N, CA, C, O and the ligand as a Tripos MOL2 file, in Angstrom:
@<TRIPOS>MOLECULE
protein
  277   275    70     0     0
PROTEIN
NO_CHARGES

@<TRIPOS>ATOM
      1 N         143.5170  122.6560  167.9250 N.3       1 MET1
      2 CA        142.3790  122.0410  167.2500 C.3       1 MET1
      3 C         142.7460  121.7820  165.7870 C.2       1 MET1
      4 O         143.1150  122.7110  165.0690 O.2       1 MET1
      5 N         142.6500  120.5610  165.3530 N.am      2 PRO2
      6 CA        142.9950  120.2860  163.9500 C.3       2 PRO2
      7 C         141.9650  120.8540  162.9820 C.2       2 PRO2
      8 O         140.7610  120.8280  163.2360 O.2       2 PRO2
      9 N         142.4610  121.3530  161.8990 N.am      3 LYS3
     10 CA        141.5780  121.9300  160.8880 C.3       3 LYS3
     11 C         141.3970  120.9370  159.7530 C.2       3 LYS3
     12 O         142.3530  120.3160  159.2870 O.2       3 LYS3
     13 N         140.1840  120.8060  159.3300 N.am      4 THR4
     14 CA        139.9190  119.9270  158.1970 C.3       4 THR4
     15 C         140.1540  120.7270  156.9290 C.2       4 THR4
     16 O         139.5780  121.7960  156.7290 O.2       4 THR4
     17 N         140.9980  120.1940  156.0920 N.am      5 LYS5
     18 CA        141.2800  120.9110  154.8490 C.3       5 LYS5
     19 C         140.2180  120.5910  153.8120 C.2       5 LYS5
     20 O         139.9520  119.4320  153.4920 O.2       5 LYS5
     21 N         139.6310  121.6410  153.3080 N.am      6 GLN6
     22 CA        138.5920  121.4490  152.3070 C.3       6 GLN6
     23 C         138.9400  122.1680  151.0240 C.2       6 GLN6
     24 O         138.0960  122.3610  150.1490 O.2       6 GLN6
     25 N         140.2000  122.5620  150.9260 N.am      7 ASN7
     26 CA        140.5950  123.2810  149.7190 C.3       7 ASN7
     27 C         141.4010  122.3880  148.7800 C.2       7 ASN7
     28 O         142.2740  122.8460  148.0430 O.2       7 ASN7
     29 N         141.0780  121.1060  148.8340 N.am      8 ILE8
     30 CA        141.7440  120.1600  147.9380 C.3       8 ILE8
     31 C         140.7900  119.8360  146.7900 C.2       8 ILE8
     32 O         139.6300  119.4840  147.0060 O.2       8 ILE8
     33 N         141.2930  119.9600  145.5930 N.am      9 CYS9
     34 CA        140.4690  119.6940  144.4060 C.3       9 CYS9
     35 C         139.9760  118.2460  144.4080 C.2       9 CYS9
     36 O         140.7840  117.3220  144.5110 O.2       9 CYS9
     37 N         138.6820  118.0400  144.2970 N.am     10 PRO10
     38 CA        138.1460  116.6640  144.2960 C.3      10 PRO10
     39 C         138.4970  115.8920  143.0200 C.2      10 PRO10
     40 O         138.4020  114.6650  142.9780 O.2      10 PRO10
     41 N         138.8970  116.6230  141.9970 N.am     11 GLU11
     42 CA        139.2120  115.9680  140.7230 C.3      11 GLU11
     43 C         140.6490  115.4620  140.6590 C.2      11 GLU11
     44 O         140.9020  114.3190  140.2780 O.2      11 GLU11
     45 N         141.5900  116.3340  141.0390 N.am     12 CYS12
     46 CA        142.9950  115.9640  140.8480 C.3      12 CYS12
     47 C         143.8280  116.0660  142.1170 C.2      12 CYS12
     48 O         145.0090  115.7200  142.0970 O.2      12 CYS12
     49 N         143.2540  116.5260  143.2060 N.am     13 GLY13
     50 CA        143.9720  116.5450  144.4770 C.3      13 GLY13
     51 C         144.8910  117.7310  144.6820 C.2      13 GLY13
     52 O         145.6690  117.7500  145.6350 O.2      13 GLY13
     53 N         144.8160  118.7160  143.8110 N.am     14 THR14
     54 CA        145.6440  119.9070  143.9620 C.3      14 THR14
     55 C         145.0950  120.7900  145.0760 C.2      14 THR14
     56 O         143.8850  120.9720  145.2060 O.2      14 THR14
     57 N         146.0060  121.3350  145.8760 N.am     15 GLU15
     58 CA        145.5650  122.2380  146.9220 C.3      15 GLU15
     59 C         145.4210  123.6370  146.3500 C.2      15 GLU15
     60 O         146.3530  124.1800  145.7570 O.2      15 GLU15
     61 N         144.2530  124.2060  146.5320 N.am     16 VAL16
     62 CA        143.9840  125.5510  146.0330 C.3      16 VAL16
     63 C         144.1070  126.5150  147.2090 C.2      16 VAL16
     64 O         143.4090  126.3860  148.2150 O.2      16 VAL16
     65 N         144.9990  127.4710  147.0630 N.am     17 LYS17
     66 CA        145.3000  128.3500  148.1930 C.3      17 LYS17
     67 C         144.1530  129.2470  148.6260 C.2      17 LYS17
     68 O         143.7310  129.2060  149.7820 O.2      17 LYS17
     69 N         143.6540  130.0440  147.7180 N.am     18 ASP18
     70 CA        142.6410  131.0120  148.1280 C.3      18 ASP18
     71 C         141.3350  130.8240  147.3690 C.2      18 ASP18
     72 O         141.3360  130.5780  146.1630 O.2      18 ASP18
     73 N         140.2410  130.9420  148.0730 N.am     19 PRO19
     74 CA        138.9520  130.8980  147.3770 C.3      19 PRO19
     75 C         138.7380  132.1930  146.5970 C.2      19 PRO19
     76 O         139.1930  133.2570  147.0170 O.2      19 PRO19
     77 N         138.0520  132.1050  145.4760 N.am     20 TYR20
     78 CA        137.7960  133.3320  144.7070 C.3      20 TYR20
     79 C         136.5440  134.0350  145.1890 C.2      20 TYR20
     80 O         136.2660  135.1720  144.8080 O.2      20 TYR20
     81 N         135.7990  133.3490  146.0240 N.am     21 LYS21
     82 CA        134.5780  133.9520  146.5590 C.3      21 LYS21
     83 C         134.3190  133.3440  147.9300 C.2      21 LYS21
     84 O         134.4740  132.1370  148.1130 O.2      21 LYS21
     85 N         133.9320  134.1610  148.8790 N.am     22 THR22
     86 CA        133.6000  133.6300  150.2070 C.3      22 THR22
     87 C         132.2870  134.2370  150.6970 C.2      22 THR22
     88 O         131.8990  135.3370  150.3030 O.2      22 THR22
     89 N         131.6350  133.5010  151.5480 N.am     23 TRP23
     90 CA        130.4490  134.0440  152.1990 C.3      23 TRP23
     91 C         130.2870  133.3800  153.5540 C.2      23 TRP23
     92 O         130.7710  132.2730  153.7880 O.2      23 TRP23
     93 N         129.5940  134.0820  154.4390 N.am     24 GLU24
     94 CA        129.4230  133.5620  155.7890 C.3      24 GLU24
     95 C         128.0270  133.0140  155.9970 C.2      24 GLU24
     96 O         127.0500  133.4870  155.4150 O.2      24 GLU24
     97 N         127.9640  132.0040  156.8420 N.am     25 LEU25
     98 CA        126.6830  131.4370  157.1980 C.3      25 LEU25
     99 C         126.6580  131.3870  158.7200 C.2      25 LEU25
    100 O         127.5090  130.7590  159.3500 O.2      25 LEU25
    101 N         125.6920  132.0420  159.2830 N.am     26 ILE26
    102 CA        125.6170  132.0690  160.7350 C.3      26 ILE26
    103 C         124.5220  131.1320  161.2020 C.2      26 ILE26
    104 O         123.3810  131.2060  160.7460 O.2      26 ILE26
    105 N         124.8880  130.2440  162.1240 N.am     27 ALA27
    106 CA        123.9260  129.2760  162.6440 C.3      27 ALA27
    107 C         122.7930  130.0140  163.3630 C.2      27 ALA27
    108 O         123.0440  130.9320  164.1430 O.2      27 ALA27
    109 N         121.5580  129.6130  163.1010 N.am     28 PRO28
    110 CA        120.4260  130.3150  163.7240 C.3      28 PRO28
    111 C         120.2780  130.0330  165.2190 C.2      28 PRO28
    112 O         119.5840  130.7660  165.9240 O.2      28 PRO28
    113 N         120.9290  128.9760  165.7020 N.am     29 PHE29
    114 CA        120.8020  128.6430  167.1230 C.3      29 PHE29
    115 C         122.1720  128.5760  167.7860 C.2      29 PHE29
    116 O         123.1330  128.0970  167.1830 O.2      29 PHE29
    117 N         122.2650  129.0500  169.0150 N.am     30 PRO30
    118 CA        123.5350  128.9590  169.7370 C.3      30 PRO30
    119 C         123.7870  127.5400  170.2400 C.2      30 PRO30
    120 O         122.8560  126.7450  170.3770 O.2      30 PRO30
    121 N         125.0510  127.2320  170.5120 N.am     31 ASP31
    122 CA        125.3650  125.9100  171.0580 C.3      31 ASP31
    123 C         125.1500  125.9040  172.5740 C.2      31 ASP31
    124 O         124.5840  126.8410  173.1380 O.2      31 ASP31
    125 N         125.6170  124.8200  173.2280 N.am     32 LYS32
    126 CA        125.3800  124.6740  174.6710 C.3      32 LYS32
    127 C         125.9860  125.7930  175.4990 C.2      32 LYS32
    128 O         125.4850  126.1270  176.5730 O.2      32 LYS32
    129 N         127.0720  126.3710  174.9890 N.am     33 LYS33
    130 CA        127.7270  127.4670  175.7150 C.3      33 LYS33
    131 C         127.2220  128.8300  175.2560 C.2      33 LYS33
    132 O         127.8460  129.8600  175.5080 O.2      33 LYS33
    133 N         126.0850  128.8100  174.5810 N.am     34 MET34
    134 CA        125.4600  130.0390  174.0910 C.3      34 MET34
    135 C         126.3440  130.8050  173.1060 C.2      34 MET34
    136 O         126.3750  132.0350  173.0870 O.2      34 MET34
    137 N         127.0390  130.0530  172.3140 N.am     35 ARG35
    138 CA        127.8600  130.6970  171.3040 C.3      35 ARG35
    139 C         127.2610  130.4210  169.9310 C.2      35 ARG35
    140 O         126.6820  129.3650  169.6730 O.2      35 ARG35
    141 N         127.4220  131.3900  169.0840 N.am     36 ILE36
    142 CA        126.9180  131.2510  167.7200 C.3      36 ILE36
    143 C         128.0800  130.8180  166.8410 C.2      36 ILE36
    144 O         129.1650  131.3970  166.8930 O.2      36 ILE36
    145 N         127.8440  129.8160  166.0520 N.am     37 THR37
    146 CA        128.8880  129.3530  165.1410 C.3      37 THR37
    147 C         128.7210  130.0340  163.7900 C.2      37 THR37
    148 O         127.6540  130.0030  163.1760 O.2      37 THR37
    149 N         129.8030  130.6450  163.3540 N.am     38 MET38
    150 CA        129.7990  131.2770  162.0530 C.3      38 MET38
    151 C         130.7210  130.4680  161.1470 C.2      38 MET38
    152 O         131.8920  130.2570  161.4640 O.2      38 MET38
    153 N         130.1960  130.0320  160.0500 N.am     39 THR39
    154 CA        130.9850  129.2470  159.1140 C.3      39 THR39
    155 C         131.2460  130.0810  157.8700 C.2      39 THR39
    156 O         130.3360  130.6860  157.3040 O.2      39 THR39
    157 N         132.4900  130.1010  157.4630 N.am     40 ILE40
    158 CA        132.8290  130.8330  156.2460 C.3      40 ILE40
    159 C         133.0690  129.8130  155.1390 C.2      40 ILE40
    160 O         133.9500  128.9570  155.2290 O.2      40 ILE40
    161 N         132.2660  129.9330  154.1070 N.am     41 PHE41
    162 CA        132.3840  129.0470  152.9560 C.3      41 PHE41
    163 C         133.1440  129.7500  151.8510 C.2      41 PHE41
    164 O         133.1700  130.9780  151.7760 O.2      41 PHE41
    165 N         133.7480  128.9740  151.0160 N.am     42 GLY42
    166 CA        134.4460  129.5650  149.8860 C.3      42 GLY42
    167 C         134.2410  128.7510  148.6340 C.2      42 GLY42
    168 O         134.0040  127.5440  148.6870 O.2      42 GLY42
    169 N         134.3370  129.4310  147.5020 N.am     43 MET43
    170 CA        134.3220  128.7520  146.2130 C.3      43 MET43
    171 C         135.7590  128.7570  145.7100 C.2      43 MET43
    172 O         136.4080  129.8000  145.6370 O.2      43 MET43
    173 N         136.2320  127.5830  145.3690 N.am     44 TYR44
    174 CA        137.6030  127.4480  144.8970 C.3      44 TYR44
    175 C         137.6070  127.0750  143.4180 C.2      44 TYR44
    176 O         136.6850  126.4350  142.9140 O.2      44 TYR44
    177 N         138.6580  127.4880  142.7510 N.am     45 GLU45
    178 CA        138.8260  127.0610  141.3680 C.3      45 GLU45
    179 C         140.2180  126.4580  141.2460 C.2      45 GLU45
    180 O         141.2240  127.1160  141.5090 O.2      45 GLU45
    181 N         140.2540  125.2140  140.8500 N.am     46 CYS46
    182 CA        141.5320  124.5150  140.7320 C.3      46 CYS46
    183 C         142.3620  125.1110  139.5910 C.2      46 CYS46
    184 O         141.8800  125.2060  138.4620 O.2      46 CYS46
    185 N         143.6160  125.5160  139.8790 N.am     47 PRO47
    186 CA        144.4610  126.1020  138.8210 C.3      47 PRO47
    187 C         144.9470  125.0640  137.8170 C.2      47 PRO47
    188 O         145.4050  125.4090  136.7280 O.2      47 PRO47
    189 N         144.8450  123.8040  138.1860 N.am     48 LYS48
    190 CA        145.3570  122.7420  137.3360 C.3      48 LYS48
    191 C         144.3160  122.2320  136.3380 C.2      48 LYS48
    192 O         144.5820  122.1280  135.1400 O.2      48 LYS48
    193 N         143.1220  121.9160  136.8580 N.am     49 CYS49
    194 CA        142.1180  121.3400  135.9630 C.3      49 CYS49
    195 C         140.8880  122.2220  135.7740 C.2      49 CYS49
    196 O         140.0030  121.9040  134.9800 O.2      49 CYS49
    197 N         140.8380  123.3340  136.5100 N.am     50 GLY50
    198 CA        139.7310  124.2600  136.3180 C.3      50 GLY50
    199 C         138.4530  123.9010  137.0320 C.2      50 GLY50
    200 O         137.4390  124.5820  136.8820 O.2      50 GLY50
    201 N         138.4960  122.8330  137.8090 N.am     51 LYS51
    202 CA        137.3120  122.3980  138.5550 C.3      51 LYS51
    203 C         136.9490  123.4240  139.6280 C.2      51 LYS51
    204 O         137.8110  123.9180  140.3540 O.2      51 LYS51
    205 N         135.6650  123.7290  139.7120 N.am     52 LYS52
    206 CA        135.1900  124.6380  140.7490 C.3      52 LYS52
    207 C         134.4990  123.8310  141.8240 C.2      52 LYS52
    208 O         133.6890  122.9510  141.5340 O.2      52 LYS52
    209 N         134.8230  124.1350  143.0640 N.am     53 PHE53
    210 CA        134.2090  123.3920  144.1560 C.3      53 PHE53
    211 C         134.0650  124.2580  145.3880 C.2      53 PHE53
    212 O         134.7390  125.2760  145.5490 O.2      53 PHE53
    213 N         133.1760  123.8270  146.2420 N.am     54 LYS54
    214 CA        132.8470  124.5860  147.4530 C.3      54 LYS54
    215 C         133.5300  123.9290  148.6470 C.2      54 LYS54
    216 O         133.6450  122.7050  148.7130 O.2      54 LYS54
    217 N         133.9780  124.7490  149.5840 N.am     55 GLY55
    218 CA        134.5780  124.1840  150.7840 C.3      55 GLY55
    219 C         134.4460  125.1430  151.9530 C.2      55 GLY55
    220 O         134.1510  126.3250  151.7810 O.2      55 GLY55
    221 N         134.6720  124.6100  153.1460 N.am     56 ILE56
    222 CA        134.6310  125.4600  154.3300 C.3      56 ILE56
    223 C         136.0020  126.1040  154.5030 C.2      56 ILE56
    224 O         137.0180  125.4120  154.5680 O.2      56 ILE56
    225 N         136.0230  127.4200  154.5760 N.am     57 VAL57
    226 CA        137.2800  128.1470  154.7380 C.3      57 VAL57
    227 C         137.6770  128.1560  156.2160 C.2      57 VAL57
    228 O         138.8030  127.8040  156.5670 O.2      57 VAL57
    229 N         136.7460  128.5590  157.0660 N.am     58 SER58
    230 CA        137.0130  128.5170  158.4980 C.3      58 SER58
    231 C         135.7160  128.6180  159.2720 C.2      58 SER58
    232 O         134.6620  128.9730  158.7440 O.2      58 SER58
    233 N         135.8400  128.2920  160.5400 N.am     59 LYS59
    234 CA        134.6870  128.3790  161.4220 C.3      59 LYS59
    235 C         135.0620  129.2570  162.5870 C.2      59 LYS59
    236 O         136.1860  129.1890  163.0850 O.2      59 LYS59
    237 N         134.1430  130.0730  163.0240 N.am     60 ALA60
    238 CA        134.4090  130.9200  164.1780 C.3      60 ALA60
    239 C         133.2300  130.8140  165.1220 C.2      60 ALA60
    240 O         132.0790  130.6980  164.7020 O.2      60 ALA60
    241 N         133.5380  130.8570  166.3930 N.am     61 LYS61
    242 CA        132.4660  130.8420  167.3760 C.3      61 LYS61
    243 C         132.3820  132.1960  168.0380 C.2      61 LYS61
    244 O         133.3550  132.7080  168.5920 O.2      61 LYS61
    245 N         131.2090  132.7530  167.9660 N.am     62 LEU62
    246 CA        131.0030  134.0800  168.5450 C.3      62 LEU62
    247 C         130.2550  133.9240  169.8610 C.2      62 LEU62
    248 O         129.1240  133.4410  169.9030 O.2      62 LEU62
    249 N         130.9130  134.3450  170.9290 N.am     63 GLY63
    250 CA        130.2710  134.2190  172.2360 C.3      63 GLY63
    251 C         130.5170  135.4430  173.0820 C.2      63 GLY63
    252 O         131.0870  136.4360  172.6310 O.2      63 GLY63
    253 N         130.0700  135.3470  174.3260 N.am     64 ALA64
    254 CA        130.1990  136.4530  175.2490 C.3      64 ALA64
    255 C         131.6630  136.7630  175.5580 C.2      64 ALA64
    256 O         132.0160  137.8930  175.8930 O.2      64 ALA64
    257 N         132.5110  135.7280  175.4380 N.am     65 GLU65
    258 CA        133.9150  135.9270  175.7650 C.3      65 GLU65
    259 C         134.7400  136.3570  174.5680 C.2      65 GLU65
    260 O         135.9650  136.4430  174.6520 O.2      65 GLU65
    261 N         134.0890  136.6210  173.4780 N.am     66 GLY66
    262 CA        134.8080  137.0470  172.2960 C.3      66 GLY66
    263 C         134.7370  136.0200  171.1890 C.2      66 GLY66
    264 O         133.8840  135.1330  171.1790 O.2      66 GLY66
    265 N         135.6430  136.1650  170.2750 N.am     67 ILE67
    266 CA        135.6330  135.2770  169.1150 C.3      67 ILE67
    267 C         136.6730  134.1820  169.2890 C.2      67 ILE67
    268 O         137.8320  134.4370  169.6170 O.2      67 ILE67
    269 N         136.2280  132.9720  169.0620 N.am     68 GLU68
    270 CA        137.1160  131.8180  169.1510 C.3      68 GLU68
    271 C         137.1730  131.1740  167.7800 C.2      68 GLU68
    272 O         136.1520  130.7950  167.2060 O.2      68 GLU68
    273 N         138.4020  131.0570  167.2650 N.am     69 ILE69
    274 CA        138.5280  130.4750  165.9190 C.3      69 ILE69
    275 C         139.1480  129.0860  166.0080 C.2      69 ILE69
    276 O         139.3390  128.4280  164.9850 O.2      69 ILE69
    277 ZN        141.9390  119.9420  139.9390 Zn       70 ZN70
@<TRIPOS>BOND
     1     1     2 1
     2     2     3 1
     3     3     4 2
     4     3     5 am
     5     5     6 1
     6     6     7 1
     7     7     8 2
     8     7     9 am
     9     9    10 1
    10    10    11 1
    11    11    12 2
    12    11    13 am
    13    13    14 1
    14    14    15 1
    15    15    16 2
    16    15    17 am
    17    17    18 1
    18    18    19 1
    19    19    20 2
    20    19    21 am
    21    21    22 1
    22    22    23 1
    23    23    24 2
    24    23    25 am
    25    25    26 1
    26    26    27 1
    27    27    28 2
    28    27    29 am
    29    29    30 1
    30    30    31 1
    31    31    32 2
    32    31    33 am
    33    33    34 1
    34    34    35 1
    35    35    36 2
    36    35    37 am
    37    37    38 1
    38    38    39 1
    39    39    40 2
    40    39    41 am
    41    41    42 1
    42    42    43 1
    43    43    44 2
    44    43    45 am
    45    45    46 1
    46    46    47 1
    47    47    48 2
    48    47    49 am
    49    49    50 1
    50    50    51 1
    51    51    52 2
    52    51    53 am
    53    53    54 1
    54    54    55 1
    55    55    56 2
    56    55    57 am
    57    57    58 1
    58    58    59 1
    59    59    60 2
    60    59    61 am
    61    61    62 1
    62    62    63 1
    63    63    64 2
    64    63    65 am
    65    65    66 1
    66    66    67 1
    67    67    68 2
    68    67    69 am
    69    69    70 1
    70    70    71 1
    71    71    72 2
    72    71    73 am
    73    73    74 1
    74    74    75 1
    75    75    76 2
    76    75    77 am
    77    77    78 1
    78    78    79 1
    79    79    80 2
    80    79    81 am
    81    81    82 1
    82    82    83 1
    83    83    84 2
    84    83    85 am
    85    85    86 1
    86    86    87 1
    87    87    88 2
    88    87    89 am
    89    89    90 1
    90    90    91 1
    91    91    92 2
    92    91    93 am
    93    93    94 1
    94    94    95 1
    95    95    96 2
    96    95    97 am
    97    97    98 1
    98    98    99 1
    99    99   100 2
   100    99   101 am
   101   101   102 1
   102   102   103 1
   103   103   104 2
   104   103   105 am
   105   105   106 1
   106   106   107 1
   107   107   108 2
   108   107   109 am
   109   109   110 1
   110   110   111 1
   111   111   112 2
   112   111   113 am
   113   113   114 1
   114   114   115 1
   115   115   116 2
   116   115   117 am
   117   117   118 1
   118   118   119 1
   119   119   120 2
   120   119   121 am
   121   121   122 1
   122   122   123 1
   123   123   124 2
   124   123   125 am
   125   125   126 1
   126   126   127 1
   127   127   128 2
   128   127   129 am
   129   129   130 1
   130   130   131 1
   131   131   132 2
   132   131   133 am
   133   133   134 1
   134   134   135 1
   135   135   136 2
   136   135   137 am
   137   137   138 1
   138   138   139 1
   139   139   140 2
   140   139   141 am
   141   141   142 1
   142   142   143 1
   143   143   144 2
   144   143   145 am
   145   145   146 1
   146   146   147 1
   147   147   148 2
   148   147   149 am
   149   149   150 1
   150   150   151 1
   151   151   152 2
   152   151   153 am
   153   153   154 1
   154   154   155 1
   155   155   156 2
   156   155   157 am
   157   157   158 1
   158   158   159 1
   159   159   160 2
   160   159   161 am
   161   161   162 1
   162   162   163 1
   163   163   164 2
   164   163   165 am
   165   165   166 1
   166   166   167 1
   167   167   168 2
   168   167   169 am
   169   169   170 1
   170   170   171 1
   171   171   172 2
   172   171   173 am
   173   173   174 1
   174   174   175 1
   175   175   176 2
   176   175   177 am
   177   177   178 1
   178   178   179 1
   179   179   180 2
   180   179   181 am
   181   181   182 1
   182   182   183 1
   183   183   184 2
   184   183   185 am
   185   185   186 1
   186   186   187 1
   187   187   188 2
   188   187   189 am
   189   189   190 1
   190   190   191 1
   191   191   192 2
   192   191   193 am
   193   193   194 1
   194   194   195 1
   195   195   196 2
   196   195   197 am
   197   197   198 1
   198   198   199 1
   199   199   200 2
   200   199   201 am
   201   201   202 1
   202   202   203 1
   203   203   204 2
   204   203   205 am
   205   205   206 1
   206   206   207 1
   207   207   208 2
   208   207   209 am
   209   209   210 1
   210   210   211 1
   211   211   212 2
   212   211   213 am
   213   213   214 1
   214   214   215 1
   215   215   216 2
   216   215   217 am
   217   217   218 1
   218   218   219 1
   219   219   220 2
   220   219   221 am
   221   221   222 1
   222   222   223 1
   223   223   224 2
   224   223   225 am
   225   225   226 1
   226   226   227 1
   227   227   228 2
   228   227   229 am
   229   229   230 1
   230   230   231 1
   231   231   232 2
   232   231   233 am
   233   233   234 1
   234   234   235 1
   235   235   236 2
   236   235   237 am
   237   237   238 1
   238   238   239 1
   239   239   240 2
   240   239   241 am
   241   241   242 1
   242   242   243 1
   243   243   244 2
   244   243   245 am
   245   245   246 1
   246   246   247 1
   247   247   248 2
   248   247   249 am
   249   249   250 1
   250   250   251 1
   251   251   252 2
   252   251   253 am
   253   253   254 1
   254   254   255 1
   255   255   256 2
   256   255   257 am
   257   257   258 1
   258   258   259 1
   259   259   260 2
   260   259   261 am
   261   261   262 1
   262   262   263 1
   263   263   264 2
   264   263   265 am
   265   265   266 1
   266   266   267 1
   267   267   268 2
   268   267   269 am
   269   269   270 1
   270   270   271 1
   271   271   272 2
   272   271   273 am
   273   273   274 1
   274   274   275 1
   275   275   276 2
@<TRIPOS>SUBSTRUCTURE
     1 MET1         2 RESIDUE 1 A MET
     2 PRO2         6 RESIDUE 1 A PRO
     3 LYS3        10 RESIDUE 1 A LYS
     4 THR4        14 RESIDUE 1 A THR
     5 LYS5        18 RESIDUE 1 A LYS
     6 GLN6        22 RESIDUE 1 A GLN
     7 ASN7        26 RESIDUE 1 A ASN
     8 ILE8        30 RESIDUE 1 A ILE
     9 CYS9        34 RESIDUE 1 A CYS
    10 PRO10       38 RESIDUE 1 A PRO
    11 GLU11       42 RESIDUE 1 A GLU
    12 CYS12       46 RESIDUE 1 A CYS
    13 GLY13       50 RESIDUE 1 A GLY
    14 THR14       54 RESIDUE 1 A THR
    15 GLU15       58 RESIDUE 1 A GLU
    16 VAL16       62 RESIDUE 1 A VAL
    17 LYS17       66 RESIDUE 1 A LYS
    18 ASP18       70 RESIDUE 1 A ASP
    19 PRO19       74 RESIDUE 1 A PRO
    20 TYR20       78 RESIDUE 1 A TYR
    21 LYS21       82 RESIDUE 1 A LYS
    22 THR22       86 RESIDUE 1 A THR
    23 TRP23       90 RESIDUE 1 A TRP
    24 GLU24       94 RESIDUE 1 A GLU
    25 LEU25       98 RESIDUE 1 A LEU
    26 ILE26      102 RESIDUE 1 A ILE
    27 ALA27      106 RESIDUE 1 A ALA
    28 PRO28      110 RESIDUE 1 A PRO
    29 PHE29      114 RESIDUE 1 A PHE
    30 PRO30      118 RESIDUE 1 A PRO
    31 ASP31      122 RESIDUE 1 A ASP
    32 LYS32      126 RESIDUE 1 A LYS
    33 LYS33      130 RESIDUE 1 A LYS
    34 MET34      134 RESIDUE 1 A MET
    35 ARG35      138 RESIDUE 1 A ARG
    36 ILE36      142 RESIDUE 1 A ILE
    37 THR37      146 RESIDUE 1 A THR
    38 MET38      150 RESIDUE 1 A MET
    39 THR39      154 RESIDUE 1 A THR
    40 ILE40      158 RESIDUE 1 A ILE
    41 PHE41      162 RESIDUE 1 A PHE
    42 GLY42      166 RESIDUE 1 A GLY
    43 MET43      170 RESIDUE 1 A MET
    44 TYR44      174 RESIDUE 1 A TYR
    45 GLU45      178 RESIDUE 1 A GLU
    46 CYS46      182 RESIDUE 1 A CYS
    47 PRO47      186 RESIDUE 1 A PRO
    48 LYS48      190 RESIDUE 1 A LYS
    49 CYS49      194 RESIDUE 1 A CYS
    50 GLY50      198 RESIDUE 1 A GLY
    51 LYS51      202 RESIDUE 1 A LYS
    52 LYS52      206 RESIDUE 1 A LYS
    53 PHE53      210 RESIDUE 1 A PHE
    54 LYS54      214 RESIDUE 1 A LYS
    55 GLY55      218 RESIDUE 1 A GLY
    56 ILE56      222 RESIDUE 1 A ILE
    57 VAL57      226 RESIDUE 1 A VAL
    58 SER58      230 RESIDUE 1 A SER
    59 LYS59      234 RESIDUE 1 A LYS
    60 ALA60      238 RESIDUE 1 A ALA
    61 LYS61      242 RESIDUE 1 A LYS
    62 LEU62      246 RESIDUE 1 A LEU
    63 GLY63      250 RESIDUE 1 A GLY
    64 ALA64      254 RESIDUE 1 A ALA
    65 GLU65      258 RESIDUE 1 A GLU
    66 GLY66      262 RESIDUE 1 A GLY
    67 ILE67      266 RESIDUE 1 A ILE
    68 GLU68      270 RESIDUE 1 A GLU
    69 ILE69      274 RESIDUE 1 A ILE
    70 ZN70       277 GROUP 0 **** ****
C-alpha cells in the first residue's frame, strides 16, 4: 500500500524526518469491515525555514483480526 508523504515542508519542500509532537485521532465509526481507523497526526517543524505544519504520520486499522498498518 503506498503511503502518502505528508512530512514535506509546504514552504520549501524539505522533508522533515520526525514530528516534534504527535497525537492520535480515532474515528468514531467503524468501516464496512467493522474496523476502527486510527490516524496519527504530527506537528512538524522544518529545519530549513522554521515553518511549522501538520501532517498525517500514519494510519492504523484496529479490527478483530488485529492491527493493520
Ligand atoms: Zn521549509
